SEZALO-171073 format. One record per residue (C-alpha): y, x, z; residue number from 1. Coordinates in nm, 3 decimals, m for minus. Example, Ala and Ser with C-alpha at 12.3 -4.5 7.8 and 13.67 -1.06 7.14 Angstrom:
<nodes>
py, px, pz, resi
m0.450, 1.230, 0.780, 1
m0.106, 1.367, 0.714, 2
</nodes>
This chain:
<nodes>
py, px, pz, resi
m0.037, 0.000, m0.004, 1
0.352, 0.113, m0.088, 2
0.629, 0.198, 0.127, 3
0.839, m0.071, m0.037, 4
0.559, m0.317, 0.016, 5
0.564, m0.254, 0.382, 6
0.877, m0.263, 0.407, 7
0.893, m0.649, 0.255, 8
0.579, m0.749, 0.492, 9
0.781, m0.592, 0.780, 10
1.094, m0.795, 0.692, 11
0.892, m1.122, 0.612, 12
0.761, m1.089, 0.958, 13
1.056, m1.011, 1.133, 14
1.233, m1.330, 1.020, 15
0.918, m1.502, 1.086, 16
0.954, m1.375, 1.472, 17
1.315, m1.461, 1.496, 18
1.323, m1.780, 1.295, 19
1.074, m1.883, 1.528, 20
1.267, m1.782, 1.862, 21
1.555, m1.967, 1.758, 22
1.361, m2.254, 1.651, 23
1.235, m2.238, 2.067, 24
1.585, m2.206, 2.187, 25
1.699, m2.424, 1.976, 26
1.450, m2.710, 2.136, 27
1.401, m2.584, 2.440, 28
1.796, m2.577, 2.483, 29
1.795, m2.967, 2.406, 30
1.951, m2.938, 2.048, 31
1.654, m3.090, 1.929, 32
1.422, m3.352, 2.109, 33
1.073, m3.443, 2.168, 34
0.994, m3.750, 1.921, 35
0.855, m4.031, 2.111, 36
0.662, m4.317, 1.944, 37
0.869, m4.583, 1.852, 38
0.678, m4.934, 1.834, 39
0.886, m5.166, 1.606, 40
0.668, m5.451, 1.665, 41
0.832, m5.689, 1.920, 42
0.572, m5.832, 2.130, 43
0.682, m6.197, 2.310, 44
0.717, m6.160, 2.686, 45
0.635, m6.468, 2.925, 46
0.866, m6.621, 3.102, 47
0.648, m6.587, 3.396, 48
0.418, m6.328, 3.502, 49
0.402, m5.965, 3.472, 50
0.273, m5.883, 3.156, 51
0.546, m5.673, 3.074, 52
0.470, m5.403, 3.347, 53
0.250, m5.183, 3.162, 54
0.486, m5.182, 2.888, 55
0.798, m5.089, 3.099, 56
0.548, m4.831, 3.246, 57
0.516, m4.641, 2.912, 58
0.898, m4.675, 2.830, 59
0.989, m4.507, 3.117, 60
0.720, m4.246, 3.108, 61
0.897, m4.165, 2.798, 62
1.224, m4.194, 2.920, 63
1.110, m3.925, 3.219, 64
1.030, m3.659, 2.920, 65
1.319, m3.697, 2.758, 66
1.490, m3.686, 3.097, 67
1.299, m3.352, 3.173, 68
1.366, m3.231, 2.809, 69
1.742, m3.210, 2.891, 70
1.981, m3.219, 2.602, 71
2.221, m3.463, 2.479, 72
2.005, m3.601, 2.220, 73
1.727, m3.632, 2.444, 74
1.962, m3.842, 2.687, 75
2.085, m4.069, 2.414, 76
1.710, m4.137, 2.293, 77
1.651, m4.216, 2.666, 78
1.919, m4.460, 2.707, 79
1.814, m4.637, 2.358, 80
1.481, m4.667, 2.502, 81
1.596, m4.839, 2.842, 82
1.856, m5.013, 2.660, 83
1.622, m5.215, 2.440, 84
1.378, m5.248, 2.731, 85
1.717, m5.426, 2.855, 86
1.757, m5.661, 2.570, 87
1.395, m5.742, 2.538, 88
1.347, m5.821, 2.890, 89
1.652, m6.096, 2.832, 90
1.517, m6.244, 2.524, 91
1.208, m6.324, 2.723, 92
1.409, m6.479, 3.018, 93
1.149, m6.342, 3.230, 94
1.368, m6.286, 3.560, 95
1.140, m6.004, 3.730, 96
1.108, m5.829, 3.408, 97
1.547, m5.783, 3.345, 98
1.534, m5.728, 3.734, 99
1.255, m5.440, 3.638, 100
1.483, m5.355, 3.320, 101
1.809, m5.318, 3.489, 102
1.649, m5.082, 3.797, 103
1.489, m4.846, 3.462, 104
1.871, m4.867, 3.367, 105
2.031, m4.770, 3.694, 106
1.743, m4.464, 3.756, 107
1.828, m4.328, 3.450, 108
2.227, m4.324, 3.523, 109
2.116, m4.171, 3.856, 110
1.874, m3.910, 3.706, 111
2.175, m3.841, 3.445, 112
2.428, m3.781, 3.769, 113
2.627, m4.088, 3.662, 114
2.561, m4.271, 3.985, 115
2.949, m4.475, 3.976, 116
2.772, m4.676, 3.629, 117
2.424, m4.753, 3.798, 118
2.653, m4.886, 4.124, 119
2.819, m5.123, 3.866, 120
2.512, m5.288, 3.719, 121
2.326, m5.279, 4.065, 122
2.600, m5.422, 4.242, 123
2.595, m5.723, 4.010, 124
2.168, m5.772, 3.999, 125
2.190, m5.778, 4.365, 126
2.429, m6.071, 4.371, 127
2.205, m6.220, 4.128, 128
1.919, m6.146, 4.342, 129
2.058, m6.248, 4.658, 130
1.761, m6.547, 4.716, 131
1.404, m6.264, 4.632, 132
1.380, m6.060, 4.917, 133
1.136, m5.853, 4.722, 134
1.378, m5.787, 4.448, 135
1.638, m5.727, 4.686, 136
1.479, m5.431, 4.827, 137
1.400, m5.256, 4.552, 138
1.768, m5.295, 4.460, 139
1.891, m5.172, 4.781, 140
1.712, m4.826, 4.776, 141
1.856, m4.796, 4.400, 142
2.193, m4.905, 4.562, 143
2.164, m4.651, 4.887, 144
2.050, m4.342, 4.606, 145
2.338, m4.420, 4.430, 146
2.553, m4.425, 4.704, 147
2.397, m4.084, 4.827, 148
2.441, m3.912, 4.554, 149
2.860, m3.981, 4.499, 150
2.850, m3.859, 4.903, 151
2.942, m4.183, 5.081, 152
2.629, m4.164, 5.352, 153
2.768, m4.426, 5.495, 154
2.752, m4.682, 5.240, 155
2.413, m4.564, 5.134, 156
2.288, m4.584, 5.522, 157
2.412, m4.921, 5.501, 158
2.149, m4.989, 5.229, 159
1.910, m4.839, 5.338, 160
1.881, m5.031, 5.668, 161
1.863, m5.356, 5.469, 162
1.509, m5.198, 5.382, 163
1.203, m5.225, 5.604, 164
1.108, m4.909, 5.636, 165
1.173, m4.573, 5.790, 166
1.468, m4.397, 5.593, 167
1.534, m4.129, 5.351, 168
1.280, m3.840, 5.396, 169
1.483, m3.520, 5.406, 170
</nodes>
């Protein structure tokens, strides 16, 4: 093999190595986000019952992966998924699904350092579910966590005291 052939092979190998490194850097830096399966078939959710829960858990798992990946595109994709779940829940008129989808959205807002936005929807959700103690406990927990993230421990503890149990583990 001639020196020219070796030089060409070395240059090609170097370009491939650098290109792979740049691609990995862009991916792990959040410029490219992982692809998630998009289900374009919309299912009908009954007005009563919890048939929606498994699908919502799957979506929450996708959202968690996107949040863990970081980056603007991943967070935007997570927001699209959660907003679509809220839209489907509201369309279904299934009250439990609406609350769970809204809670998933609030959790995403809390996880992406937007507790003020989470509080807006959570406080409204609290009003809408004033007569549902089971849902209220979950809502109170999210509200308490949002206040904790903001640094308002007095308000956080106020909502935490409304929930039966021991409190935040620290």
